[in-house]
Steps between C-alpha positions, in 0.01 A plus 500: 500500500815614317827511683692829492775493235360183341401497133160329470588396142767272653220244565496430129862425486600136425604281792869478580653157501466464885132590491439263212673217677309564824171498306592176318595334837179607667295362201680164534433464868284207590144582599291339769187569297335300230266604220205351688594692823539832316168447325330428830633826650389698199144346510461603858508865372253464215138548557230256402721210383333152495689180462383184342701180462497349155710177511859599561454873482304774676297747304502862636201712410355835588141589413468155348784563248799270519809720485776256609573135545747360755665163479810340631771745402264648234317829469266583216358847473268685263654835415436790262653435157797750543583366846474136388732576200762656732458204744569249228843659448605413851667167608290196570190654355298362200150540356238310700273254331212687678475755229603841365649723769577205732862440595650196674786555738706205627821640663771238514670665799272773645725801583380825635448643147290198393283530814466870447378440143254238620363740757462786253322272254256368768413862601458606132281197425286563803460875417405407140242245605353715769441783250 
């Protein structure tokens, strides 16, 4: 809801120095959450996910299609080509040896942005696999 006397176009204005500094400080705050913990929370929300251990990793599937792989500080996800291409331009992400469209994400120090990306990729991979 718009506030009286407030220009809604101001939302598109660049951050002032104080806002930018506050955002940077929040991004650098230590988290009590790991990649594995965030993935576990996301997987609770996704329907029909089966898990199968394969050596050091866990394969995540829906309707028999593996859409993600979780390992120690590793997330691999099968994504649509445009999403995978964009994901590969983010830090700590590289092509996965699992094939075309698969990305491998190994965040060195998982911050809130890294965990948010991992969550989004898990949800997109699940949606893609579930059809």
